[in-house]
TIGUBA-34811 format. One line per 4 residues: their letters; for each residue x, y, z of C-alpha. Coordinates in nm, 2 decimals. Example, Ala and Ser with C-alpha at 12.3 -4.5 7.8 and 13.67 -1.06 7.14 Angstrom:
as) 1.23:-0.45:0.78; 1.37:-0.11:0.71 .
END
This chain:
mkey) 2.13:3.68:3.98; 2.35:3.48:3.76; 2.42:3.56:3.39; 2.18:3.41:3.14 .
tten) 2.25:3.38:2.77; 1.99:3.40:2.50; 1.89:3.03:2.49; 1.81:3.04:2.86 .
lrnv) 1.59:3.35:2.85; 1.21:3.35:2.84; 1.00:3.66:2.80; 0.63:3.64:2.89 .
alvg) 0.36:3.91:2.89; 0.11:3.85:3.17; -0.22:3.99:3.05; -0.59:3.95:3.10 .
hqga) -0.89:4.13:3.23; -0.87:4.34:3.54; -0.92:4.13:3.86; -0.82:3.80:3.70 .
gkts) -0.54:3.78:3.95; -0.23:3.86:3.74; -0.04:4.04:4.02; -0.13:3.78:4.27 .
lves) 0.00:3.51:4.03; 0.33:3.70:4.01; 0.35:3.70:4.39; 0.30:3.32:4.39 .
mlfa) 0.56:3.27:4.13; 0.81:3.47:4.33; 0.74:3.27:4.64; 0.75:2.94:4.45 .
tgat) 1.10:3.02:4.31; 1.23:3.13:4.64; 1.27:3.49:4.54; 1.05:3.60:4.83 .
trmg) 0.98:3.45:5.17; 0.61:3.55:5.19; 0.34:3.64:4.94; 0.21:3.99:4.93 .
kvee) -0.15:4.08:4.87; -0.30:4.35:4.64; -0.55:4.46:4.91; -0.26:4.49:5.16 .
rntv) -0.07:4.71:4.91; 0.25:4.51:4.95; 0.29:4.32:4.62; 0.62:4.33:4.43 .
adfd) 0.47:4.42:4.10; 0.24:4.70:4.22; 0.48:4.94:4.39; 0.36:5.28:4.27 .
eeeh) 0.17:5.51:4.51; -0.12:5.54:4.27; -0.14:5.17:4.23; -0.16:5.13:4.61 .
ertm) -0.44:5.39:4.64; -0.65:5.23:4.36; -0.55:4.87:4.44; -0.50:4.80:4.07 .
siyt) -0.21:4.77:3.83; -0.15:5.09:3.63; 0.20:5.04:3.49; 0.37:4.73:3.34 .
alva) 0.61:4.58:3.60; 0.92:4.37:3.51; 0.96:4.08:3.74; 1.26:3.85:3.67 .
lehs) 1.24:3.49:3.79; 1.48:3.21:3.79; 1.35:2.85:3.74; 1.50:2.53:3.59 .
gckv) 1.81:2.70:3.46; 1.62:2.98:3.29; 1.56:3.35:3.36; 1.19:3.42:3.30 .
nvld) 1.11:3.79:3.25; 0.75:3.83:3.34; 0.59:4.15:3.23; 0.29:4.21:3.46 .
apgf) 0.06:4.43:3.25; -0.25:4.63:3.36; -0.58:4.47:3.29; -0.80:4.78:3.31 .
vdfm) -0.91:4.89:2.96; -0.78:5.25:3.01; -0.43:5.11:3.04; -0.43:4.88:2.74 .
geak) -0.15:5.09:2.58; 0.08:4.95:2.86; -0.05:4.59:2.79; 0.00:4.62:2.42 .
navr) 0.35:4.74:2.45; 0.43:4.46:2.70; 0.31:4.21:2.44; 0.52:4.39:2.18 .
vada) 0.84:4.29:2.35; 0.74:3.94:2.48; 0.80:3.61:2.31; 0.47:3.46:2.44 .
vlvv) 0.15:3.58:2.60; 0.02:3.43:2.92; -0.35:3.51:2.94; -0.50:3.49:3.29 .
vdav) -0.87:3.40:3.30; -1.09:3.42:3.61; -1.24:3.08:3.68; -1.56:3.24:3.79 .
sgpe) -1.61:3.51:3.52; -1.45:3.33:3.22; -1.32:3.52:2.93; -1.39:3.90:2.94 .
vgte) -1.31:4.20:2.73; -0.95:4.21:2.87; -0.91:3.85:2.75; -1.03:3.95:2.41 .
lafd) -0.78:4.23:2.39; -0.50:4.00:2.50; -0.58:3.76:2.21; -0.61:4.05:1.97 .
yare) -0.26:4.18:2.06; -0.11:3.83:2.05; -0.25:3.79:1.70; -0.13:4.13:1.59 .
frlp) 0.23:4.06:1.69; 0.21:3.69:1.59; 0.29:3.55:1.93; 0.19:3.21:2.08 .
vlvv) -0.05:3.21:2.37; -0.07:3.01:2.70; -0.38:3.04:2.92; -0.40:3.00:3.30 .
inkm) -0.74:2.97:3.46; -0.70:3.13:3.80; -0.90:3.16:4.11; -1.01:2.80:4.11 .
dren) -1.05:2.83:4.49; -1.33:3.09:4.46; -1.70:3.03:4.51; -1.87:2.95:4.18 .
anfn) -1.53:2.87:4.01; -1.58:2.63:3.72; -1.29:2.51:3.51; -1.50:2.34:3.24 .
nale) -1.72:2.65:3.20; -1.42:2.88:3.17; -1.26:2.64:2.92; -1.57:2.62:2.71 .
glrt) -1.61:2.99:2.72; -1.26:3.03:2.57; -1.34:2.78:2.30; -1.66:2.96:2.21 .
rfpg) -1.51:3.31:2.22; -1.19:3.21:2.03; -1.28:2.93:1.79; -0.97:2.98:1.58 .
nrfv) -0.76:2.85:1.86; -0.72:2.50:2.00; -0.73:2.50:2.38; -0.55:2.20:2.52 .
pvvl) -0.55:2.14:2.90; -0.20:2.03:3.02; -0.32:1.99:3.38; -0.67:1.94:3.53 .
plgs) -0.79:2.07:3.86; -0.83:1.84:4.17; -1.16:1.96:4.30; -1.29:2.32:4.28 .
qadf) -1.39:2.62:4.49; -1.32:2.55:4.86; -1.22:2.19:4.77; -0.95:2.29:4.51 .
sgvv) -0.64:2.11:4.64; -0.41:2.05:4.35; -0.36:1.96:3.98; -0.33:1.65:3.78 .
nvlt) -0.07:1.63:3.50; -0.26:1.50:3.20; 0.05:1.34:3.04; 0.20:1.16:3.35 .
qkaf) -0.14:1.12:3.52; 0.02:1.23:3.85; -0.15:1.44:4.11; 0.04:1.73:4.27 .
lgdg) -0.11:1.86:4.59; -0.09:2.21:4.74; 0.22:2.39:4.63; 0.33:2.09:4.42 .
sktg) 0.58:1.95:4.66; 0.35:1.65:4.75; 0.20:1.39:4.52; -0.12:1.20:4.57 .
dvpa) -0.36:0.96:4.41; -0.57:1.06:4.12; -0.95:1.02:4.20; -1.11:0.74:4.00 .
dmad) -1.39:0.96:3.88; -1.14:1.17:3.69; -1.04:0.88:3.46; -1.26:0.98:3.17 .
aiae) -1.17:1.35:3.19; -0.80:1.26:3.19; -0.84:1.02:2.90; -1.02:1.29:2.70 .
arle) -0.76:1.55:2.78; -0.48:1.31:2.70; -0.63:1.25:2.36; -0.64:1.62:2.29 .
ltea) -0.28:1.66:2.39; -0.17:1.37:2.17; -0.36:1.50:1.86; -0.23:1.85:1.91 .
aaea) 0.13:1.72:1.94; 0.09:1.49:1.63; -0.04:1.77:1.41; 0.26:1.99:1.49 .
ddal) 0.51:1.75:1.34; 0.48:1.56:1.02; 0.68:1.26:1.15; 0.47:1.24:1.46 .
leky) 0.15:1.27:1.26; 0.25:0.99:1.03; 0.33:0.76:1.33; 0.00:0.86:1.50 .
fdte) -0.19:0.76:1.18; -0.02:0.43:1.18; -0.03:0.33:1.55; -0.29:0.57:1.69 .
elsd) -0.06:0.64:1.99; 0.25:0.84:2.08; 0.49:0.80:2.37; 0.51:1.06:2.65 .
devr) 0.83:1.19:2.51; 0.69:1.23:2.16; 0.38:1.41:2.30; 0.61:1.65:2.49 .
qglr) 0.82:1.70:2.18; 0.51:1.77:1.96; 0.34:1.99:2.21; 0.65:2.20:2.27 .
kaar) 0.66:2.26:1.89; 0.29:2.34:1.88; 0.29:2.57:2.18; 0.59:2.77:2.04 .
sadl) 0.43:2.84:1.71; 0.19:3.13:1.67; 0.06:2.99:1.34; -0.06:2.66:1.48 .
rvvp) -0.26:2.84:1.74; -0.24:2.56:1.99; -0.30:2.71:2.34; -0.18:2.50:2.64 .
vfvt) -0.42:2.55:2.94; -0.32:2.55:3.31; -0.51:2.60:3.63; -0.41:2.78:3.95 .
sath) -0.51:2.94:4.27; -0.25:3.22:4.29; -0.34:3.32:4.65; -0.30:2.96:4.77 .
nigv) 0.00:2.88:4.55; -0.17:2.58:4.39; -0.07:2.48:4.04; 0.20:2.74:4.01 .
qall) 0.49:2.49:3.99; 0.34:2.33:3.68; 0.29:2.67:3.53; 0.65:2.78:3.60 .
ealt) 0.78:2.46:3.44; 0.56:2.53:3.13; 0.71:2.88:3.09; 1.06:2.73:3.05 .
vyvv) 0.94:2.45:2.81; 0.66:2.60:2.60; 0.79:2.95:2.56; 1.03:3.00:2.27 .
ppse) 1.37:3.14:2.35; 1.44:3.49:2.20; 1.68:3.35:1.95; 1.40:3.18:1.77 .
rgvm) 1.18:3.49:1.73; 1.20:3.76:1.46; 1.13:4.12:1.53; 0.91:4.35:1.31 .
vqaa) 1.11:4.65:1.19; 1.08:4.94:0.94; 1.34:5.12:0.73; 1.13:5.44:0.74 .
pdae) 0.80:5.55:0.90; 0.60:5.48:0.58; 0.79:5.18:0.47; 0.65:4.83:0.48 .
ievm) 0.71:4.63:0.80; 0.96:4.35:0.76; 1.08:4.08:0.99; 1.44:4.08:1.11 .
gppl) 1.57:3.73:1.20; 1.55:3.47:1.34; 1.80:3.38:1.46; 1.88:3.68:1.68 .
ndsg) 2.19:3.66:1.89; 2.47:3.85:2.05; 2.67:3.86:1.73; 2.40:4.06:1.55 .
pala) 2.37:4.44:1.54; 2.26:4.59:1.87; 1.89:4.68:1.85; 1.69:4.78:2.15 .
yvfh) 1.33:4.91:2.19; 1.21:5.12:2.49; 0.87:4.99:2.58; 0.81:5.15:2.91 .
sytd) 0.93:5.45:3.12; 0.89:5.51:3.49; 0.97:5.84:3.66; 1.02:5.88:4.03 .
kygt) 1.20:6.13:4.25; 1.54:5.98:4.14; 1.48:6.03:3.77; 1.34:5.82:3.48 .
qsyf) 1.40:5.45:3.42; 1.38:5.33:3.06; 1.27:4.96:3.02; 1.40:4.81:2.70 .
rlfs) 1.40:4.48:2.51; 1.73:4.40:2.35; 1.63:4.22:2.04; 1.97:4.17:1.89 .
gslk) 2.34:4.21:1.99; 2.47:4.25:2.34; 2.52:4.55:2.57; 2.75:4.64:2.85 .
pnda) 2.74:4.93:3.09; 2.84:5.26:2.94; 2.80:5.13:2.58; 2.69:5.40:2.33 .
lknl) 2.38:5.36:2.12; 2.21:5.60:1.87; 1.85:5.69:1.92; 1.70:5.64:1.57 .
etge) 1.41:5.87:1.64; 1.61:6.17:1.74; 1.95:6.09:1.59; 2.12:6.16:1.92 .
derm) 2.38:5.93:2.09; 2.29:5.79:2.42; 2.53:5.65:2.69; 2.36:5.36:2.85 .
gsls) 2.52:5.39:3.19; 2.45:5.11:3.44; 2.22:4.83:3.34; 1.98:4.64:3.57 .
tmrg) 1.72:4.37:3.58; 1.41:4.43:3.80; 1.18:4.26:4.04; 0.92:4.53:4.07 .
enae) 1.10:4.84:4.20; 1.41:4.64:4.31; 1.70:4.66:4.07; 1.99:4.42:4.04 .
sldv) 2.29:4.53:3.83; 2.39:4.34:3.52; 2.74:4.32:3.38; 2.61:4.23:3.03 .
vhag) 2.27:4.22:2.86; 2.25:3.94:2.61; 2.03:3.94:2.30; 1.67:3.88:2.39 .
diav) 1.69:4.00:2.75; 1.48:4.28:2.90; 1.66:4.53:3.12; 1.64:4.89:3.26 .
vskl) 1.87:5.19:3.22; 1.84:5.52:3.41; 1.86:5.88:3.30; 1.88:5.87:2.93 .
rgth) 1.88:6.22:2.79; 1.63:6.22:2.50; 1.50:5.87:2.48; 1.13:5.80:2.55 .
tght) 0.88:5.52:2.53; 0.85:5.39:2.17; 1.20:5.49:2.07; 1.45:5.25:1.91 .
lakg) 1.82:5.24:2.01; 2.08:5.09:1.78; 2.46:5.05:1.74; 2.66:5.08:1.42 .
tnkl) 2.51:5.15:1.08; 2.17:4.99:1.16; 1.88:5.22:1.06; 1.59:4.98:1.11 .
vvpp) 1.35:5.09:1.38; 1.10:4.89:1.58; 0.77:5.06:1.49; 0.57:5.16:1.80 .
qfpm) 0.20:5.07:1.78; -0.01:5.25:2.04; -0.39:5.27:2.05; -0.54:5.62:1.97 .
pvys) -0.68:5.82:2.26; -1.06:5.82:2.29; -1.12:6.05:2.59; -1.03:6.41:2.64 .
vals) -1.04:6.68:2.91; -0.97:7.06:2.91; -0.69:7.15:3.16; -0.64:7.47:3.35 .
prsq) -0.36:7.54:3.60; -0.46:7.62:3.96; -0.21:7.89:4.00; 0.03:8.11:3.79 .
sdga) 0.33:7.89:3.90; 0.14:7.58:3.79; 0.08:7.74:3.45; 0.45:7.81:3.41 .
kmge) 0.54:7.45:3.47; 0.24:7.28:3.31; 0.38:7.24:2.96; 0.71:7.08:3.07 .
vlts) 0.53:6.83:3.31; 0.26:6.73:3.05; 0.53:6.67:2.79; 0.72:6.45:3.04 .
igha) 0.41:6.25:3.11; 0.34:6.21:2.74; 0.69:6.09:2.67; 0.65:5.81:2.93 .
dptl) 0.30:5.71:2.80; 0.24:5.78:2.43; -0.13:5.70:2.47; -0.15:6.03:2.66 .
kwrq) -0.13:6.33:2.44; -0.17:6.71:2.51; -0.21:7.00:2.28; -0.32:7.36:2.26 .
daat) -0.65:7.38:2.07; -0.64:7.69:1.85; -1.02:7.69:1.80; -1.13:7.67:2.16 .
keti) -0.82:7.83:2.33; -0.80:7.54:2.56; -0.52:7.30:2.67; -0.65:6.95:2.59 .
megm) -0.53:6.62:2.73; -0.63:6.30:2.55; -0.61:5.95:2.69; -0.79:5.61:2.69 .
ggth) -1.05:5.69:2.95; -1.14:5.88:3.26; -0.93:5.67:3.50; -0.63:5.71:3.26 .
idva) -0.66:6.09:3.27; -0.72:6.09:3.65; -0.39:5.90:3.70; -0.21:6.15:3.47 .
isra) -0.35:6.45:3.66; -0.25:6.29:3.99; 0.10:6.22:3.86; 0.13:6.59:3.75 .
ermg) 0.03:6.69:4.10; 0.31:6.48:4.25; 0.55:6.64:4.00; 0.45:6.99:4.14 .
vgld) 0.17:7.10:3.90; -0.19:7.13:4.01; -0.45:7.10:3.73; -0.82:7.12:3.71 .
talp) -1.02:6.95:3.44; -1.34:7.02:3.25; -1.53:6.89:2.95; -1.36:7.03:2.64 .
kvpy) -1.54:7.27:2.42; -1.63:7.13:2.08; -1.41:7.30:1.82; -1.69:7.42:1.59 .
qeti) -1.62:7.63:1.29; -1.81:7.91:1.13; -1.89:7.94:0.76; -2.14:8.09:0.52 .
trta) -2.40:7.94:0.28; -2.44:8.21:0.02; -2.29:8.53:-0.12; -2.35:8.86:0.04 .
savy) -2.19:9.21:0.05; -2.16:9.50:0.29; -2.03:9.85:0.31; -1.86:9.97:0.62 .
rhkk) -1.72:10.32:0.69; -1.49:10.40:0.98; -1.47:10.77:1.06; -1.32:10.92:1.37 .
qtgg) -1.25:11.28:1.44; -1.06:11.38:1.75; -0.97:11.74:1.69; -0.64:11.67:1.51 .
agqf) -0.58:11.43:1.23; -0.87:11.18:1.21; -0.93:10.83:1.09; -1.12:10.75:0.77 .
gevh) -1.17:10.43:0.57; -1.46:10.29:0.37; -1.46:9.93:0.24; -1.71:9.76:0.01 .
lrve) -1.67:9.39:0.06; -1.83:9.07:-0.06; -1.81:8.72:0.09; -1.85:8.40:-0.10 .
pldt) -1.87:8.03:0.01; -1.54:7.85:-0.07; -1.54:7.48:-0.17; -1.17:7.42:-0.13 .
gefe) -0.92:7.59:0.09; -1.00:7.76:0.42; -0.98:8.12:0.33; -0.91:8.34:0.03 .
fane) -0.88:8.72:-0.01; -0.92:8.89:-0.34; -0.89:9.25:-0.47; -1.13:9.37:-0.74 .
vvgg) -1.09:9.74:-0.68; -1.05:9.94:-1.00; -0.97:10.30:-1.07; -0.76:10.34:-0.75 .
aisq) -1.06:10.39:-0.52; -0.84:10.22:-0.25; -0.47:10.21:-0.28; -0.29:9.88:-0.26 .
qfvs) -0.15:9.98:0.07; -0.50:10.01:0.22; -0.62:9.70:0.05; -0.35:9.52:0.24 .
stek) -0.47:9.69:0.56; -0.82:9.57:0.48; -0.70:9.22:0.44; -0.52:9.24:0.78 .
gvrq) -0.85:9.35:0.94; -1.05:9.07:0.78; -0.80:8.81:0.89; -0.82:8.94:1.25 .
aleg) -1.19:8.86:1.24; -1.13:8.50:1.12; -0.99:8.36:1.45; -1.25:8.50:1.68 .
gvva) -1.55:8.43:1.46; -1.86:8.63:1.39; -2.17:8.46:1.53; -2.05:8.23:1.81 .
gfpv) -1.68:8.30:1.86; -1.55:8.00:1.66; -1.29:8.03:1.38; -1.41:8.11:1.03 .
kfvk) -1.34:7.86:0.75; -1.42:7.81:0.38; -1.49:8.17:0.30; -1.36:8.40:0.03 .
avvf) -1.35:8.78:0.10; -1.34:9.02:-0.20; -1.28:9.39:-0.17; -1.45:9.55:-0.48 .
dgkm) -1.47:9.92:-0.39; -1.42:10.18:-0.12; -1.31:10.54:-0.04; -1.00:10.71:0.09 .
hpvd) -0.93:11.05:0.25; -0.61:11.22:0.14; -0.52:11.31:0.50; -0.73:11.09:0.74 .
skdi) -0.69:10.75:0.58; -0.46:10.53:0.77; -0.37:10.17:0.81; -0.57:10.13:1.13 .
afqi) -0.87:10.29:0.98; -0.89:10.04:0.70; -0.82:9.75:0.93; -1.12:9.85:1.14 .
agrg) -1.33:9.91:0.82; -1.22:9.57:0.67; -1.31:9.39:0.99; -1.65:9.56:1.02 .
afre) -1.74:9.50:0.65; -1.65:9.14:0.68; -1.86:9.09:0.99; -2.17:9.26:0.84 .
afeq) -2.14:9.07:0.51; -2.09:8.74:0.70; -2.40:8.79:0.90; -2.60:8.84:0.58 .
agpa) -2.45:8.54:0.40; -2.65:8.27:0.59; -2.39:8.19:0.86; -2.36:7.83:0.96 .
llep) -2.17:7.63:1.21; -1.96:7.32:1.12; -1.90:7.04:1.37; -1.63:6.77:1.37 .
imtv) -1.75:6.43:1.27; -1.58:6.12:1.41; -1.55:5.77:1.27; -1.62:5.54:1.56 .
rvvv) -1.56:5.16:1.55; -1.74:4.98:1.83; -1.67:4.61:1.92; -1.93:4.46:2.16 .
peen) -2.07:4.12:2.24; -2.34:4.01:2.00; -2.61:4.04:2.27; -2.54:4.42:2.30 .
mgdi) -2.57:4.49:1.93; -2.93:4.63:1.96; -2.84:4.86:2.24; -2.55:5.00:2.05 .
mgdm) -2.75:5.06:1.73; -3.03:5.24:1.93; -2.78:5.45:2.12; -2.61:5.56:1.80 .
ntrr) -2.94:5.69:1.67; -2.99:5.91:1.98; -2.64:6.05:1.92; -2.72:6.16:1.56 .
grvm) -2.49:5.88:1.44; -2.49:5.73:1.09; -2.42:5.36:1.09; -2.18:5.28:0.80 .
gmet) -2.14:4.91:0.85; -2.19:4.61:1.07; -1.98:4.29:1.09; -1.96:3.99:1.31 .
evgr) -1.63:3.86:1.45; -1.64:3.54:1.64; -1.91:3.62:1.90; -1.86:3.99:1.88 .
svvt) -2.04:4.25:1.67; -1.85:4.54:1.51; -2.04:4.86:1.44; -1.87:5.14:1.23 .
aevp) -2.05:5.47:1.25; -2.00:5.84:1.19; -2.10:6.05:1.49; -2.06:6.42:1.58 .
laev) -1.79:6.47:1.84; -2.03:6.66:2.06; -2.22:6.34:2.11; -1.93:6.11:2.20 .
qrys) -1.71:6.30:2.42; -1.78:6.07:2.71; -1.87:5.76:2.50; -1.62:5.54:2.69 .
ndlr) -1.82:5.58:3.01; -2.15:5.52:2.84; -2.02:5.21:2.64; -1.89:5.05:2.96 .
smta) -2.23:5.10:3.13; -2.42:4.95:2.83; -2.19:4.65:2.80; -2.09:4.58:3.16 .
grgv) -1.73:4.68:3.06; -1.71:4.44:2.76; -1.73:4.69:2.48; -1.43:4.87:2.33 .
ftme) -1.41:5.13:2.06; -1.17:5.35:1.86; -1.24:5.70:1.73; -1.07:5.92:1.48 .
fsry) -1.15:6.25:1.31; -1.32:6.22:0.97; -1.44:6.57:0.85; -1.65:6.87:0.93 .
ervp) -2.03:6.89:0.86; -2.31:7.15:0.90; -2.47:7.16:1.24; -2.85:7.11:1.23 .
gniq) -3.04:7.44:1.26; -3.21:7.37:1.60; -2.88:7.27:1.76; -2.70:7.56:1.59 .
adii) -2.94:7.81:1.75; -2.87:7.66:2.10; -2.49:7.69:2.05; -2.51:8.05:1.93 .
akae) -2.75:8.14:2.22; -2.51:7.98:2.47; -2.21:8.17:2.32; -2.39:8.50:2.34 .
kqke) -2.48:8.43:2.70; -2.12:8.35:2.79; -2.01:8.67:2.62; -2.25:8.88:2.82 .
ea) -2.14:8.72:3.14; -1.78:8.77:3.06 .
END
């Protein structure tokens, strides 16, 4: 591959709903540009973009693939991102480093939840959008229905067809260029006559093109008002300006059959014309984690400070490859950069461009290019690398996990390696997190859904660690509702020196702070030494709980009296007495369980609103607000964690996969009495069985 400078680079994130045909479209692009001699098929597991073993087994994209194309003097970096909702973290990060978003829409299904997420990410990062309506050869494919669905679902955007389909379904044979009014048949190498019955549709589409072009440029708009027409070159000029602007929200629309390589040439040409070169895009940066986001550039070019963002990592048996976008400056092999997250220097080593898993070495990476470097020491997905005195980082923005499992190693050797492997997986995919839950004594992995977790477990197994999963225990807490006191005497005689300690202890509910210990002993009934021993015993009881084995919170323990023995009183005796007194007082103080309450924000089609509201009521949820956003309803509710641990599965069932949600911890609240009784009974049964 020849060297391409910044002005001749184009970076496109290929996103959309699962099954819209993104990976097949990449195959068609590769074939159309001569990069391959035959097109692979997803079902045959031989596509360039889906090369991971897990992707072959599931016949779906899981990771973002970089596929570099050459067309019309430009290098087009296509980022083929997963469409399945569980892997939207990959898709969002692909959009993060692109200069335009190419949204693929199924001509049969029209816009779906993946389409909505793609537009959301484009709006979040202020990127222009192009749309390709794919699968026009399929049964029930309908270009007009898909286009109208887009206009209805995203009314803030102006969808402008640049080409129209020649026929549909089994009769789909080519495309008509609206501007030149020429028909391109099959793979685009042959031209043909435009059917007479398309005259009205072409005229209407030409008018839309002209108006969108005129509104993008003041001079063109003035001419259009005066003459009511623009030349073909003027329409091209205006439409290029409109398509490259995120603010104008003009969306050029194309139509293809990826599997038959129809309409792809027109789309490739559009990617070189309507996608802005990297020099004309700014990048959002931060001076510190809590600082306001600012925009660096444009222009961004080779002469600026080197600034690279690692958006994807892929680990195989040869090591880890770090995929990065060089926003500013230039890089050569063996250049040194500083990781602004860790402060460590990194030697970049050899640099490559990629077509799926196939690498091609680069002598230089120019500003705006996307490349890959292997075996960085401490750099992971979401990190910023820079040269010189630059301290501005590209802030990573990953969706929060909404699904969790408890992990257990299958063998002792698996347990020894588990932490290292899970950390490595989390470094590659920041939407996967793992932690040790102190409350439940479980190892918890969190992700975006069941499939996301399954893939991570499978990857861990290929890295030599076998893991079993289970539903996590809810991290309840124990507390009290009133003040109570108890006296506990520990006395043990074994023939020699014995053990003796008597503690009078009171427990009180605590409004702020998790635990307090106070000493109200007067007259030296217990020495300070044994008061400390008593506190140690009480604190030992906190972690294991009293009534159901959960940690104790929001309690104050007060020692107010006791007795010592001049010979038999020892540290261990008062630890045992303190622990016993605390347990007895706690049981008399109206013990209660606290449960975590989550704030859940659900976005669903309007027709599913009633189902969501009813479902929330069955989950003990409290609806805090309802909004409407362009054909979608947004419900914000507070729901106990115990009721939404598998909400992602249930939501997909209720909405046919069109619902999405976010979830974050809010606070702890009292568990209702009837539910508390069941939890305590279950805990006691488990204790007996153990």
